[in-house]
C-alpha positions as CSV (number, residue, x, y, z in Angstrom):
1,M,88.0,104.5,122.1
2,M,90.8,106.0,119.1
3,N,90.2,108.6,117.1
4,P,89.0,108.7,114.4
5,H,92.3,110.7,112.5
6,D,94.1,107.9,113.9
7,I,91.7,105.5,111.4
8,I,91.8,106.6,108.6
9,I,96.1,108.1,107.4
10,K,95.0,110.1,104.2
11,P,93.4,109.3,100.9
12,I,94.2,107.6,97.9
13,V,93.4,109.9,95.2
14,T,94.3,108.3,91.3
15,E,92.2,108.1,87.9
16,Q,90.5,104.8,89.3
17,S,88.8,106.3,92.4
18,M,87.8,109.5,90.4
19,F,86.0,107.4,88.0
20,D,84.2,105.9,92.0
21,A,84.4,108.7,93.4
22,E,81.3,109.9,90.7
23,N,79.6,107.1,92.4
24,K,79.9,108.3,95.6
25,K,82.9,105.2,96.0
26,Y,86.2,106.8,98.0
27,T,89.1,105.0,98.4
28,F,92.0,105.3,101.7
29,K,94.4,104.3,103.4
30,V,93.4,103.7,106.8
31,M,95.4,102.0,109.6
32,K,96.2,98.1,109.4
33,K,94.8,97.2,112.5
34,A,91.2,98.9,111.4
35,N,87.7,96.6,111.1
36,K,85.0,97.3,108.4
37,Y,82.7,99.5,111.6
38,Q,85.8,100.7,113.0
39,I,86.4,102.5,109.1
40,K,82.7,102.6,108.9
41,D,82.6,105.6,111.8
42,A,86.1,107.0,111.3
43,V,84.5,108.2,108.2
44,E,81.2,109.2,109.5
45,E,82.4,111.9,112.6
46,I,85.4,113.1,110.3
47,F,82.3,113.9,106.7
48,D,79.6,114.3,108.3
49,V,77.9,111.3,105.5
50,T,76.6,108.7,105.7
51,V,78.0,104.6,104.9
52,K,76.6,102.6,103.0
53,Q,79.2,100.6,102.9
54,V,83.2,99.6,103.3
55,N,85.2,97.2,101.5
56,V,88.8,95.7,103.0
57,M,92.4,94.9,101.5
58,N,95.0,94.0,102.8
59,M,98.1,95.5,100.3
60,N,101.7,94.0,100.4
61,G,104.4,95.9,100.2
62,K,106.6,95.4,96.6
63,L,109.5,94.5,96.3
64,K,112.7,97.1,96.1
65,R,116.1,96.7,94.9
66,M,119.5,99.1,96.1
67,G,122.2,97.5,93.6
68,R,121.8,93.8,94.9
69,T,120.4,94.1,98.2
70,Q,116.6,93.7,98.2
71,G,114.2,95.3,100.2
72,R,110.4,95.5,100.6
73,R,108.2,98.9,100.9
74,A,105.8,97.6,104.2
75,N,101.8,96.4,103.3
76,W,99.1,98.4,104.6
77,K,95.8,98.5,104.2
78,K,93.1,100.2,102.0
79,A,89.0,100.8,102.8
80,I,86.6,101.7,99.5
81,V,83.9,103.2,101.3
82,T,80.3,103.6,99.8
83,L,78.2,106.5,100.5
84,T,74.6,106.0,100.6
85,E,72.3,108.2,98.0
86,A,70.9,110.8,100.3
87,S,74.1,111.1,102.0
88,K,76.1,114.2,100.6
89,E,80.0,114.1,98.7
90,I,82.9,114.6,101.0
91,K,84.3,117.7,100.1
92,F,87.4,116.6,99.9
93,F,87.2,114.9,96.2
94,E,84.9,117.7,94.4
95,N,87.3,120.4,93.6
96,I,90.8,117.6,92.6
């Protein structure tokens, strides 16, 4: 069994994710090999909440140029976690 803190890398704090946080939808950058069940268990264990739904997206890295050489940023995975109505809010997102 993996450590839940290895699965959830960091929260994504953007304007859109803050609007979604009002509806109990939270966005996280997660480990690329993690599936929905592992993400759900990790969020429930770390933040002591009840998860209703998990949506997962594989994000492609952006192309970047340095002069005439071209490279690519690393690919990553994003998860949008929806909490149940009875669940409490995640404390990390309250004061932002």
